[in-house]
N, C-alpha and C positions, 0 to 999 in steps of 0.2 A: 714759348708761347703757351699760355694756359688761361682758362676762364676768359677768353677773348681779350687777353692782355698781352702786349708785347713789351718785353724788357730788353733794353739796350744799355750796356754799361751800368746795369743795376737800376736804371731809371724806367719807371712805368710810363710808357709813351702816351697812354690814354689820359694821363694826368698833367701832361705838359701844358703850360699856360699859353694863351694866344693873345698877343697884343693888338690893339686896334692901331690903325695907321697914325692917327693923331697922337696917341700915346708914344708911339715910336719916335715921332718927330720931336716931342718934348724931351724924351730921354736922350736922344742923340745930341740935342743942344746942351743938355746937362753934362754929357760925357765930354764934350769939347772944353768944358770948364774945369775938367779934372775930377768930376764926381764919380768915385769908384762904385758907389752903391747903385747909381743909375746904370753904369756899365754892366754890372752883374745882372741887374733886372732885365736889361736889354738882351743880354746873352741868353738868359733863361727863357725869355719871351720869344726867342727866335729858334729854339731847338726843334720846333716842328718844321721849320723851314729846312734845317739841316737834314732832318729825317726824310722829308720829301725828295731831297736831292739824292740822298744815299740809296733810296729805293730804285733809282735809275740804274744803279750799278750792281743790283742783286743778280744772282745766278752766275757769277764769275768765280765762285769758289773762295772768295775773300771773306775774312771774318767781318761780320757786320759791325761788331763793337769797334774794331780798328777803323773802319771806314767812317763811322759816326764820330770818333775822336778826331780824325783828320779833318772831317767836315767842320767840326767845331773850331779848329784852328783857322780854317778859311773864314768862318763867321766872325771870329775875333779880329782878324785882319781887316775884314770889311768894316766893322764898327770903328776901328782905330783910324782907318784911312778915308772914311766917308766924308764927303764935302757937303755940309748942311746948306751951303749957299746955292747949290745946284738944284734945279727943279726936277729932281729924279727921285722916284720911290726907292726906299732903302732895299727892298727885296730885288728890284731890278738890278741894283749894283751888287748885292750880296750873292745872288745865285751863281753868276759866272765865276766869282771869286771862290766859292765853295767847290764848284765843279772843277775848277783849275787845280785847287789844292788836292782833291781826290785823284785826279788824273795824274798829277805829278807823283803822288804816292804810288799809284799803280805802276807807273813807268819805272820809277826808281827801284821798286821791289819786284819787277818782272824777273823770273829766273833766267830768261834769255836776253842778253844785252844786244840791242840792234842799233846800228849807227844811225845818226840823224839823217844822213843823205839817203839811206835805204828807206827809212820811214817816209821821207818827203816824196820819194818816187812812188811808194805804195799809195799815198793819199792822192797824188796826181793821177795814178792809174785808176783809182776808184772814181774820181771825178770824171775822167774820160769815159769810163765804163757806163756811168749814169747818163752822160751826154749822148753816147752812141745808142743806148737803149731808148732814150726819148725820141731820138731822130729816126731810128730804124725799126722801133717796136720789136726788137729781137735781141737776144743775148749776144754781145760781141765776142769774137774770138780773141785769144791772147795776141795773135798776129795783128789784128786790127787795132788793139790798144797800143801795141808796140809801135806800129806805123804812125799812129797819131802823135805819140810822144817822141818819135824819132829815136828810139832806143831798141836794143835787141830784145827778142822774146824772152830770153833767159833772164834778163834784168827785171822784166815785169814779173815773171814767175817767182823769182827770189824775193822781190820786194813784197808781193802780196802774201807769200808764205810767211814772211818775217813778222807780220802783224796779227797772225792767227795764234790764239792761245794754244799751247801744247796740250795734247790729249793725255789724260792720265790712264794708266793701265787698269785702274779701278773705276773708270767711268762706266756706268751702266749702259748696255746696248739694247737689252730687251728684258721685259718682265711681264709675266702673265698673272701675277698675283702669287706665284710660287717662288721657286729659286730664280734669282736675278742672274742674267748673263752679262759678264763684264768684258771689256776689250781684251783683257788678259786671257779669257777663256777661248777667244777666237784666234789666238796666236799659236802657231805651230813651231816646232823645233826640229830641224832636219837631223839633229844629232841625238834624238830621243833614244833610238835603238842602241847607241853607243854609251849612253849615260846611265842606263838603269843599274849597272853594276856599281857605278860610283855612288848613286843615290842609296843603294843598299848599304854600302860601306859607311856612308855618312851617318845613316840612321843607327847603325850598330855602334859607331864611335860615340854618338851622343848618349846612347844608353849607358855608357861607361862613366859618364859625368855624375858628379854628386848632385843632389837636389838643389843645393844653393847655386852651383855653377849653371845648371839648367835654367834656374829662375833668372839669374843675371843676364844670360844670353837672350832669354825671352824678352825681358824688359828692355834690353839695349837694342836688339836687332829686329824684334817683332813689333814692339810698341814704340820704338824710337826715342826712348828716354835717355837723358844724359847720365853720365856716371854720378854726378851730384844728386840727381833725382832718384837714381837707383839706391844710392847710399842712404838717403832719407827714408825710402820706402822699406828697406829691409833692415835698417838699424845698424849699419856698419860704416866705417869711414870710406871716403872716396878712394883713398890709397888702397884699401883692402879690395874694393870693387875692381879697381884697375888691375891689381895683381891676380885676382881670381878670374877675371875676364881673360887676361893674357894666358894664364895657365890652361883654361878651358879650350881656347883656340889652338894653343900648341898641341894639346892632346888630340884634338880633331884632325889637325894637319898631319900629325905623325901616324 
């Protein structure tokens, strides 16, 4: 973002066109006749709609460009499947389709796979929780939720935990404008006293590596690059990167 402009997938969102409802209806009718130009115009004219839906999913750590592209798939499906004979606004039909496409993407790309039955239990537990809060004006206990659902408390806990996004070790916990404190900083290690000699030995062994070996290990394990990406960056073949990486790790291990 710069100069009050937001670019997504290389598109300046401030310049996205906005179609009036009457124009949408005309284009939708033309699309049904196989007019590809009308279809393209309709897609471009509804990108603001996709953007508005994508903004609902911000703050989850997902790449906005990826969500926007997935949302566009939902938009295209909406255009291709919309029934012009029904007395329904296109946006009313398209928004749930776009949301569904994004949710499906997030579910399929979740790093932790959760079974459908556990997810169903979690959603039922949340509904019961809201119902109890409305009726009792207080936060219900896990036991109360479990009793309402007629399942064990452990099943409720497992289900609710399964739909919570995992916390990254690098999520910020506190910042006062200076150094930020991350989750990792608040974690201790009971073996710290026993590991300091190993850490010294590791640092000494790394000093023995060549500059190229250090660079490869840094790019591979500190920056998370693939061997192909490293080979392009330092100008050698992937096979050479693989050989140097293996040799460097063997030196450290020994």
